[in-house]
C-alpha positions as CSV (number, residue, x, y, z in Angstrom):
1,M,0.0,0.0,0.0
2,S,1.3,3.4,-0.8
3,I,0.4,6.9,0.2
4,A,0.9,10.2,-1.7
5,V,0.4,13.6,-0.2
6,D,0.2,16.7,-2.5
7,L,2.4,18.9,-0.3
8,N,1.5,21.9,-2.5
9,R,-2.2,21.4,-1.6
10,C,-1.6,20.5,2.1
11,Q,-2.4,23.5,4.3
12,G,-1.2,22.0,7.6
13,Y,-4.6,21.4,9.2
14,A,-3.1,18.2,10.8
15,Q,-6.3,16.1,10.8
16,C,-4.2,13.3,9.4
17,A,-1.7,13.5,12.3
18,F,-4.5,13.4,14.8
19,L,-6.2,10.4,13.2
20,A,-3.1,8.4,12.1
21,P,-0.1,9.6,14.2
22,E,1.9,6.4,13.3
23,I,2.0,7.6,9.7
24,F,1.7,11.4,9.7
25,T,3.6,13.9,11.8
26,M,3.6,17.6,11.8
27,H,7.1,19.2,11.9
28,G,6.5,22.7,13.1
29,D,3.3,24.5,12.2
30,E,3.2,23.7,8.5
31,A,5.5,20.9,7.4
32,L,4.0,17.4,7.1
33,L,6.2,14.3,7.4
34,Y,4.7,10.9,6.5
35,D,5.6,7.3,5.8
36,P,4.8,6.7,2.1
37,D,4.8,2.9,2.5
38,A,2.4,2.4,5.4
39,D,1.5,-1.1,6.6
40,E,-1.6,-2.7,5.2
41,A,-3.0,-3.1,8.8
42,Q,-3.2,0.7,8.9
43,R,-5.5,1.0,5.9
44,E,-8.6,2.0,7.9
45,K,-6.8,4.8,9.7
46,L,-5.4,6.0,6.4
47,A,-8.8,6.0,4.8
48,Q,-10.1,8.1,7.8
49,A,-7.2,10.5,7.5
50,A,-7.7,10.9,3.8
51,A,-11.4,11.5,4.2
52,A,-10.8,14.1,7.0
53,C,-8.3,16.1,5.0
54,P,-10.1,19.4,4.3
55,V,-8.2,20.0,1.0
56,Q,-8.1,16.3,0.0
57,A,-4.3,16.2,-0.3
58,I,-4.0,12.5,0.7
59,L,-4.2,9.7,-1.8
60,V,-4.0,6.1,-0.6
61,D,-2.8,3.5,-3.2
62,A,-2.1,6.4,-5.6
63,V,0.9,4.6,-7.1
64,D,-0.5,1.1,-7.0
65,E,-3.6,1.6,-9.2
66,P,-3.8,-1.1,-11.9
67,A,-3.9,0.1,-15.4
68,E,-7.3,-1.4,-16.1
69,A,-8.8,0.8,-13.3
70,V,-7.8,4.0,-15.1
71,P,-10.4,5.1,-17.6
72,G,-9.0,5.0,-21.2
73,A,-5.8,3.1,-20.2
74,R,-4.7,0.2,-22.3
């Protein structure tokens, strides 16, 4: 399972750090640190963190999408 965070979109609301502190950590007031290769056992916490992000900056399994799941992909 992989995680991608659009750090240009992230505004430092820290909802992810509150919901999944094992994966997301705030460094200072605005810098987000995270583990891009989280354990599969943390999938539910990651889904909650992604859903709680006010700017929708968190994508779970962003890199692991199979080609057939992408519209128009061959």
